[in-house]
VOGU-3710 file (C-alpha; in Angstrom, 3 decimals, decimal comma):
1> xxxxxxxxxx> 37,675/9,719/88,399  39,189/9,450/84,977  38,693/12,355/82,654  36,036/10,409/80,784  33,965/7,521/81,826  35,356/5,158/79,269  38,572/7,004/78,586  37,108/8,510/75,452  39,517/11,382/75,399  42,630/9,283/74,867
11> xxxxxxxxxx> 41,717/6,280/72,730  43,623/5,404/69,611  41,725/5,748/66,312  39,699/2,613/65,653  39,997/1,328/69,235  36,236/0,893/69,283  36,655/-2,118/66,960  38,736/-3,952/69,552  36,198/-3,097/72,261  33,324/-4,231/70,043
21> xxxxxxxxxx> 35,128/-7,536/69,421  35,601/-8,122/73,157  31,954/-7,228/73,799  30,839/-9,678/71,091  33,002/-12,451/72,564  31,559/-11,700/75,993  28,021/-11,902/74,675  28,581/-15,152/72,773  30,274/-16,867/75,715  27,510/-15,663/78,018
31> xxxxxxxxxx> 24,838/-17,203/75,772  26,808/-20,440/75,478  27,033/-20,618/79,269  23,250/-20,436/79,502  22,954/-23,207/76,918  25,479/-25,335/78,843  23,553/-24,813/82,071  20,320/-25,810/80,339  21,719/-29,113/79,025  24,436/-29,954/81,564
41> xxxxxxxxxx> 22,715/-28,804/84,710  23,008/-25,812/86,988  26,517/-25,185/88,274  28,218/-27,449/85,689  31,928/-26,881/85,139  31,418/-26,017/81,460  28,754/-23,423/82,274  30,968/-21,810/84,919  33,986/-21,813/82,590  31,996/-20,165/79,817
51> xxxxxxxxxx> 30,527/-17,488/82,088  34,014/-16,841/83,464  35,257/-16,388/79,905  32,379/-13,993/79,254  33,356/-11,928/82,305  37,019/-11,961/81,285  36,275/-10,687/77,759  33,706/-8,119/78,899  35,828/-6,853/81,780  39,264/-6,869/80,135
61> xxxxxxxxxx> 39,293/-3,204/79,100  37,681/-2,130/82,374  40,307/-4,062/84,358  43,181/-2,476/82,407  41,814/1,038/82,873  40,823/0,401/86,488  44,349/-0,821/87,319  45,837/2,266/85,639  43,552/4,451/87,749  44,588/2,661/90,945
71> xxxxxxxxxx> 48,260/3,156/90,114  47,509/6,862/89,707  45,703/6,783/93,095  42,321/7,423/91,533  39,010/5,646/91,639  37,187/5,545/88,317  34,072/3,918/86,927  36,004/0,990/85,424  37,149/0,011/88,896  33,594/0,304/90,226
81> xxxxxxxxxx> 32,327/-2,083/87,537  35,030/-4,649/88,355  34,120/-4,425/92,061  30,462/-5,095/91,239  31,333/-8,041/88,966  33,512/-9,639/91,659  30,756/-9,104/94,203  28,271/-10,796/91,884  30,443/-13,923/91,849  30,683/-13,821/95,649
91> xxxxxxxxxx> 26,901/-13,928/96,056  26,495/-16,553/93,328  25,087/-14,129/90,730  27,841/-14,728/88,184  25,472/-14,517/85,217  24,338/-11,075/86,361  28,021/-10,102/86,637  28,639/-11,344/83,101  25,653/-9,345/81,844  26,978/-6,252/83,615
101> xxxxxxxxxx> 30,389/-6,519/81,970  28,894/-7,369/78,565  26,646/-4,303/78,593  29,425/-2,132/80,024  31,859/-3,179/77,295  29,175/-2,771/74,623  28,407/0,740/75,829  32,143/1,456/75,912  32,485/0,380/72,285  29,569/2,590/71,275
111> xxxxxxxxxx> 31,046/5,551/73,177  34,444/5,069/71,560  32,770/4,779/68,174  30,893/8,038/68,757  34,082/9,885/69,736  36,023/8,245/66,896  33,335/9,335/64,471  33,524/12,894/65,821  37,290/13,039/65,480  37,033/11,383/62,083
121> xxxxxxxxxx> 34,784/14,212/60,920  37,492/16,686/61,959  40,338/14,649/60,468  38,497/14,401/57,152  38,538/18,193/56,984  42,220/18,354/57,823  43,470/15,524/55,641  43,993/17,919/52,754  47,702/18,483/53,031  49,498/17,677/49,757
131> xxxxxxxxxx> 52,927/16,128/50,163  54,578/17,202/46,891  54,622/20,282/44,657  55,699/21,124/41,085  58,358/23,788/41,605  59,416/25,848/38,578  63,057/26,660/38,035  64,439/29,797/36,349  63,983/28,068/32,972  60,376/27,068/33,870
141> xxxxxxxxxx> 61,327/23,402/34,133  59,083/21,577/36,609  60,695/19,644/39,464  58,688/17,619/41,961  59,744/18,559/45,499  58,364/17,985/49,032  55,929/20,698/50,099  57,970/21,200/53,278  60,886/22,434/51,157  58,920/25,287/49,542
151> xxxxxxxxxx> 59,973/28,791/50,547  58,328/32,197/50,037  59,170/33,411/46,546  59,204/29,956/44,922  57,046/29,499/41,833  54,878/26,384/41,557  52,565/24,940/38,902  49,178/23,537/39,935  47,314/21,321/37,468  43,545/20,764/37,330
161> xxxxxxxxxx> 42,378/18,356/40,028  45,447/18,903/42,215  45,552/20,224/45,763  47,212/23,617/46,185  50,548/22,827/47,905  51,052/26,131/49,748  49,609/29,590/50,341  50,452/31,928/47,492  49,470/34,490/44,881  48,455/33,569/41,331
171> xxxxxxxxxx> 50,947/34,868/38,793  49,204/33,550/35,676  46,357/31,293/34,634  42,662/31,100/35,481  40,686/28,492/37,381  38,228/27,947/40,237  39,393/26,615/43,586  37,298/24,610/46,036  38,007/26,172/49,451  35,272/24,348/51,361
181> xxxxxxxxxx> 37,677/22,639/53,775  38,831/26,083/54,950  35,738/28,232/54,586  32,819/25,809/54,549  31,666/27,392/51,279  30,880/24,684/48,720  30,943/26,977/45,673  34,433/27,102/44,056  36,045/30,552/44,158  37,296/31,990/40,827
191> xxxxxxxxxx> 41,042/32,604/40,647  43,100/34,711/38,247  46,337/36,681/38,240  46,659/38,508/41,555  44,256/36,203/43,459  45,287/34,598/46,740  45,181/30,791/47,069  45,489/28,696/50,229  47,322/25,434/50,710  45,112/22,357/50,933
201> xxxxxxxxxx> 42,377/23,741/48,668  41,455/21,977/45,414  42,166/23,418/41,965  39,200/22,652/39,727  39,823/23,111/36,015  42,681/25,463/35,044  46,478/25,432/35,226  47,803/28,008/37,676  51,269/29,420/38,214  51,536/30,541/41,835
211> xxxxxxxxxx> 54,180/32,385/43,829  54,517/30,907/47,320  53,930/33,510/50,044  54,098/31,332/53,179  56,076/28,279/54,211  54,064/25,151/54,980  54,174/25,582/58,771  52,726/29,108/58,437  49,967/28,255/55,954  46,274/28,874/56,542
221> xxxxxxxxxx> 45,586/25,139/56,637  48,267/24,440/59,230  47,007/27,332/61,318  43,511/25,834/61,239  44,951/22,418/62,140  46,611/23,919/65,210  43,443/25,736/66,248  41,295/22,616/65,985  43,825/20,468/67,839  43,838/23,044/70,629
231> xxxxxxxxxx> 40,042/22,993/70,671  39,922/19,193/70,978  42,195/19,299/74,010  40,399/22,221/75,670  37,588/21,359/78,059  34,299/23,155/78,508  33,536/24,752/81,908  30,854/22,161/82,614  33,316/19,368/81,835  35,952/20,901/84,097
241> xxxxxxxxxx> 33,394/21,083/86,908  32,501/17,401/86,438  36,164/16,406/86,370  36,905/18,513/89,465  34,396/16,618/91,567  34,888/13,264/89,830  37,151/11,652/92,427  34,971/12,898/95,270  31,866/11,505/93,572  33,491/8,111/93,026
251> xxxxxxxxxx> 34,392/7,927/96,730  30,835/9,012/97,594  29,456/6,211/95,406  31,596/3,598/97,146  30,774/5,026/100,574  27,031/5,195/99,910  26,985/1,608/98,681  28,992/0,444/101,725  26,699/2,278/104,154  23,646/0,845/102,380
261> xxxxxxxxxx> 25,126/-2,638/102,774  25,784/-2,095/106,491  22,276/-0,750/106,975  20,710/-3,784/105,310  23,055/-6,147/107,148  22,506/-4,896/110,677  19,302/-2,837/110,689  16,970/-5,147/108,770  15,439/-7,989/110,805  16,591/-11,549/110,122
271> xxxxxxxxxx> 14,368/-13,461/107,728  13,686/-10,342/105,655  15,489/-11,809/102,656  13,090/-13,775/100,467  15,405/-14,184/97,453  19,015/-13,704/96,388  18,093/-10,231/95,145  17,278/-9,194/98,718  20,773/-10,049/99,968  22,481/-6,919/101,368
281> xxxxxxxxxx> 25,578/-7,315/99,198  23,473/-7,835/96,060  21,414/-4,675/96,674  24,510/-2,659/97,591  26,184/-3,682/94,344  23,058/-2,736/92,426  23,179/0,722/94,017  26,861/0,993/93,098  26,006/0,334/89,456  23,233/2,915/89,166
291> xxxxxxxxxx> 25,242/5,623/90,925  28,306/5,165/88,668  28,591/8,396/86,637  29,340/7,057/83,137  26,599/9,033/81,406  27,250/12,217/83,385  30,956/12,268/82,601  30,232/11,781/78,893  27,335/14,243/78,737  29,502/17,289/77,949
301> xxxxxxxxxx> 32,403/16,032/75,786  30,136/14,035/73,490  28,248/17,223/72,568  31,211/19,616/72,600  33,473/17,548/70,348  30,630/16,988/67,887  29,898/20,739/67,826  33,576/21,514/67,165  33,571/19,038/64,259  30,318/20,375/62,802
311> xxxxxxxxxx> 31,565/23,949/63,083  34,881/23,170/61,380  32,960/21,721/58,446  31,068/25,016/58,112  34,075/27,333/58,356  33,598/27,979/62,097  36,547/27,149/64,339  35,751/26,913/68,043  39,028/27,108/69,931  37,765/25,010/72,825
321> xxxxxxxxxx> 34,751/23,752/74,704  34,478/27,000/76,648  33,738/28,894/73,428  31,052/26,375/72,449  29,269/26,827/75,772  29,782/30,563/76,240  28,656/31,701/72,786  25,154/30,371/73,467  24,768/32,933/76,288  25,888/35,990/74,291
331> xxxxxxxxxx> 23,306/38,791/74,305  25,475/41,660/73,015  27,753/41,600/69,964  30,250/44,398/69,306  31,656/44,812/65,816  34,660/46,564/64,420  33,709/48,496/61,272  36,459/48,240/58,680  36,987/44,694/57,444  34,190/43,318/59,605
341> xxxxxxxxxx> 30,922/45,061/58,752  32,458/46,683/55,672  34,328/44,911/52,886  37,629/46,188/54,282  39,188/47,005/50,898  38,622/50,785/50,667  39,820/52,524/47,528  41,293/56,025/47,448  38,793/58,426/45,895  40,971/61,544/46,316
351> xxxxxxxxxx> 44,651/62,056/47,078  45,411/65,692/47,934  48,687/67,432/48,792  48,739/70,849/50,494  49,890/73,533/49,921  49,837/73,751/46,157  53,197/73,796/44,448  54,652/71,155/46,837  56,871/68,451/45,343  53,997/65,964/45,060
361> xxxxxxxxxx> 56,086/62,921/44,155  58,440/63,459/47,100  55,530/63,862/49,528  53,669/60,811/48,213  56,856/58,726/48,420  57,101/59,539/52,139  53,389/58,722/52,512  53,866/55,412/50,661  56,934/54,506/52,733  55,204/54,845/56,098
371> xxxxxxxxxx> 51,940/53,247/54,997  53,902/50,239/53,727  55,078/49,711/57,311  51,549/49,240/58,730  48,923/46,505/58,628  45,929/48,862/58,796  43,163/47,986/56,300  43,487/51,450/54,711  47,198/51,023/54,008  46,869/48,788/50,929
381> xxxxxxxxxx> 44,572/51,270/49,156  46,865/54,206/49,960  49,929/52,328/48,720  48,197/51,456/45,433  47,145/55,060/44,879  50,657/56,406/45,578  52,262/53,874/43,253  49,897/54,902/40,453  51,244/58,440/40,745  54,844/57,286/40,435
391> xxxxxxxxxx> 55,811/57,403/44,121  58,506/55,035/45,318  59,340/53,406/48,628  62,305/54,947/50,473  64,366/53,925/53,513  62,830/54,859/56,862  64,480/55,381/60,250  63,075/55,685/63,746  59,731/54,080/62,934  57,259/54,277/65,824
401> xxxxxxxxxx> 53,689/53,067/66,114  50,823/54,578/68,137  47,995/51,959/68,107  44,731/53,388/66,873  46,330/56,702/65,884  49,134/56,248/63,364  52,837/55,808/62,690  55,798/58,159/62,474  59,260/57,874/60,971  62,086/59,767/59,336
411> xxxxxxxxxx> 62,117/59,626/55,525  64,861/61,369/53,519  65,888/63,319/56,606  62,391/64,596/57,404  60,139/63,381/60,223  56,698/62,408/58,904  53,547/61,335/60,723  50,754/59,287/59,118  47,356/58,484/60,659  44,383/60,445/61,951
421> xxxxxxxxxx> 44,068/64,187/61,447  44,545/64,774/65,155  47,660/62,602/65,255  49,425/64,407/62,387  48,184/67,863/63,379  46,241/68,489/60,180  44,016/71,538/59,835  40,415/71,824/58,721  39,943/71,250/54,968  36,826/71,150/52,827
431> xxxxxxxxxx> 35,600/67,572/52,246  36,621/65,778/49,077  33,988/65,154/46,424  32,693/61,565/46,637  29,497/59,737/45,716  26,499/60,527/47,911  26,007/57,980/50,720  29,551/56,630/50,454  31,344/55,417/53,596  34,200/57,893/53,658
441> xxxxxxxxxx> 37,393/57,571/55,711  40,509/59,692/55,737  44,220/59,065/56,234  46,445/62,091/56,842  50,180/62,665/56,607  52,301/65,645/57,531  55,899/66,698/58,102  54,873/69,982/59,717  54,896/71,978/56,499  53,309/69,642/53,960
451> xxxxxxxxxx> 49,942/67,950/54,546  48,515/65,004/52,588  44,949/63,766/52,797  43,811/60,469/51,287  40,029/60,102/51,100  38,961/56,456/50,939  35,588/54,943/50,124  34,501/51,567/51,531  31,290/49,578/51,136  29,122/47,491/53,432
461> xxxxxxxxxx> 29,530/43,717/53,151  26,682/42,133/51,218  25,514/40,026/54,161  26,122/42,455/57,033  22,569/43,853/57,061  20,996/40,375/57,026  23,346/39,196/59,768  22,447/42,070/62,071  18,738/41,554/61,384  19,135/37,870/62,321
471> xxxxxxxxxx> 20,881/38,845/65,563  18,140/41,338/66,407  15,523/38,640/65,802  17,322/36,570/68,440  17,164/39,458/70,947  20,901/40,110/70,698  22,070/43,705/71,020  24,462/44,980/68,327  27,068/47,743/68,698  29,694/49,093/66,286
481> xxxxxxxxxx> 32,984/50,236/67,837  35,312/51,989/65,405  38,343/54,214/65,434  37,087/55,927/62,293  35,599/59,406/62,081  32,094/60,185/63,344  30,850/60,975/59,821  32,009/57,635/58,366  30,705/55,704/61,354  27,279/57,365/61,120
491> xxxxxxxxxx> 26,910/56,499/57,422  28,003/52,898/57,980  25,700/52,472/61,001  22,732/53,798/59,045  23,382/51,576/56,036  24,019/48,379/57,955  21,168/48,820/60,453  23,151/48,472/63,665  21,465/49,478/66,935  24,205/51,769/68,291
501> xxxxxxxxxx> 27,755/52,848/67,572  30,724/54,741/68,952  33,332/56,436/66,754  36,889/57,796/67,014  37,797/55,171/69,606  41,335/54,197/70,492  42,018/50,491/71,211  41,878/51,280/74,938  38,538/53,044/74,514  37,115/50,034/72,642
511> xxxxxxxxxx> 38,241/47,781/75,471  36,674/50,110/78,053  33,370/50,082/76,140  33,268/46,284/76,170  34,028/46,190/79,876  31,214/48,677/80,443  28,735/46,405/78,638  29,943/43,463/80,730  29,482/45,503/83,922  25,875/46,135/82,834
521> xxxxxxxxxx> 25,287/42,385/82,933  25,682/41,540/79,257  27,552/38,528/77,946  29,593/40,273/75,250  31,087/38,978/72,032  33,528/41,085/70,016  34,058/40,578/66,278  37,237/42,018/64,784  40,047/41,392/62,333  42,900/43,807/63,036
531> xxxxxxxxxx> 45,798/44,322/65,412  43,927/47,254/66,929  41,083/44,882/67,829  43,270/42,554/69,908  42,756/44,383/73,268  38,967/44,520/72,840  38,885/40,884/71,725  40,754/39,961/74,892  38,276/41,932/77,034  35,178/40,265/75,569
541> xxxxxxxxxx> 33,507/37,172/77,014  33,732/35,601/73,555  36,321/36,866/71,067  35,492/36,254/67,405  38,209/36,711/64,787  37,719/37,110/61,053  39,959/34,459/59,524  40,058/35,625/55,906  42,204/38,716/56,368  42,426/38,595/60,147
551> xxxxxxxxxx> 45,780/39,490/61,639  47,712/36,898/63,654  47,223/39,038/66,774  43,428/39,054/66,313  43,300/35,313/65,657  45,486/34,502/68,651  43,139/36,601/70,823  40,035/34,831/69,507  37,922/32,083/71,044  36,149/31,547/67,743
561> xxxxxxxxxx> 37,459/32,065/64,215  35,332/32,549/61,082  37,696/31,117/58,493  36,397/33,186/55,576  35,150/36,752/55,320  31,453/35,843/55,618  30,055/37,626/58,640  26,907/35,502/58,307  28,851/32,598/59,808  28,395/34,333/63,152
571> xxxxxxxxxx> 24,676/33,530/63,201  25,448/29,921/62,216  27,958/29,709/65,082  25,414/30,997/67,596  22,809/28,501/66,379  25,318/25,650/66,645  26,373/26,771/70,124  22,767/26,911/71,294  22,102/23,443/69,854  25,149/22,143/71,721
581> xxxxxxxxxx> 23,915/23,740/74,945  20,514/22,055/74,558  22,244/18,731/73,907  24,394/19,154/77,027  21,381/20,032/79,170  19,442/17,051/77,831  22,422/14,783/78,471  22,857/16,005/82,035  19,116/15,627/82,684  19,082/12,075/81,336
591> xxxxxxxxxx> 22,243/11,011/83,172  21,336/12,546/86,531  17,674/11,577/86,268  18,440/7,962/85,433  20,993/7,684/88,250  18,868/9,298/90,969  15,607/7,684/89,884  17,073/4,207/89,710  18,969/4,737/92,984  15,709/5,609/94,765
601> xxxxxxxxxx> 14,056/2,514/93,301  16,933/0,292/94,413  16,940/1,726/97,953  13,202/1,605/98,623  12,003/-1,264/96,469  15,017/-3,258/95,350  15,766/-4,079/91,725  17,453/-6,917/89,859  21,030/-6,198/88,821  20,291/-6,711/85,075
611> xxxxxxxxxx> 17,656/-3,953/85,184  20,047/-1,565/86,955  22,767/-2,335/84,417  20,396/-1,824/81,491  19,264/1,591/82,759  22,835/2,653/83,552  24,337/1,643/80,220  21,241/2,677/78,293  21,493/6,254/79,574  25,184/6,272/78,643
621> xxxxxxxxxx> 24,421/5,221/75,077  21,601/7,779/74,756  23,972/10,545/75,907  26,610/9,572/73,339  24,174/9,310/70,450  22,554/12,631/71,361  25,958/14,308/71,229  26,796/12,572/67,957  23,590/14,017/66,495  25,274/17,440/66,328
631> xxxxxxx> 27,545/16,184/63,539  24,517/16,471/61,253  23,818/20,088/62,282  23,260/22,401/59,337  22,749/26,178/59,337  19,162/27,372/59,017  18,645/29,703/56,067
//
């Protein structure tokens, strides 16, 4: 069997137009042949020539694909249709053969159109790559250059109404940027000095001067392009199962039709045939048509590709058909805390150095130096606080990283450790004074004689509570897994309304917790954004990465990426996945039901070939249109 019934996975854009033209020619010639037969008599040369032309036009694409399948030593549905059409001519039912090929080519054009429309919806999201940029020289003179030539550190000017050429940071100017092609959020995001902008987004009304931070190939847009392309080429488990048994099913179809022919030929008494439709070859060909698996082979990809396109439009990137199918079964979602349920931009509320009388600037410089070498969400806040106190970054030697615990390195000849209290060997200290109910975290540093404690305060994301409530309403268990202290985890869990939590976990402990939930029979999804989350993301049935500030390691470990920092997209993704699953089940039911029901009718009662063709191609079209329906899916609010 071919991967898809009508080769939908490999057509060129717009190929459906050529197929529609051939189908139209087939239909017109078929009608003209009937007219010629009416006026010139049955079996006239003109009528036969016209019906032959109809078969040639309707069967051209099927013959090309069927020949390609034969050369690859496969039997696909195109070949089956050609066999039936040839058989129809043998038994003198050439008009039925022409009708078969006309309807088959028409259905093929509709299928290609549906897949082309699905891919077009994706391409429309991705066709946002500007080709040129206004680069500023040292004298602020603008020079138009290709976007591919931009390097980190270059300064560019972006005028109102222009696409942002590359990822960068705003140096000056104010505006609003439409980021809907990346995040799915229609409301333009305000931008000012210090704001991050992404390549491919649309500058609305102000002139911005931006410093490029990533080359084109590393931009957020190009990363999304790669993820979606991977998703388009990745098959769902149900599709892989269909493909696996495709060749065997095609051989079964041919064998069943041949055995049915032999049975009718030798087991039915002579004189049984009362019309041409009772001829053994005619009935065997009819059975071959109804058993051909066009609709079944298309039942999964039509829904999966449409779901991927609809998700991309909403800021949800499925990295393959497996993620679309699997997410619908999730009944337990585990969350990281910092940067996932919380805003992930904690600010330092207290920065203490012990014992008193220590060279504070020297100690904070060592603290700043090591924190600058990490990607932990707390690091940026610590660095800002140290810089405010006049600390400076120094050379570091022998840097080592202990995931989930901290880092160590030699600064100015002294070995420092930065991370958890246990990791640095800090002693018990009275808690810092912070606002009541704040989500408090701590970062410690020590060289064995001097101890530093940074107390950070984070806040719950605005939509975290509503997201968890929506998951609970769908009977989905929620768990928070964090490496943070018990006290901070307890406050966050209480504020966000999560069902259970575990604190002070190393990356290995997070992974073990997820495996424990899986062993209990849960289908587990993990939502995270940091390097420390990568092992637990890999252990989950469905790995969900936060795309806004998500690390490359987390995104590469993810089956699903939420392209902005809106945790509420998770509920939208689950709803879309469940809609896709319903569409797939409906498609399979229609395709299998139509094939088996019509096959039983053909075997026990007999049926005219046009009716069999109409049911076969009709179910194929219904399957495609039902999948295409997912393109219009919108989140429920």
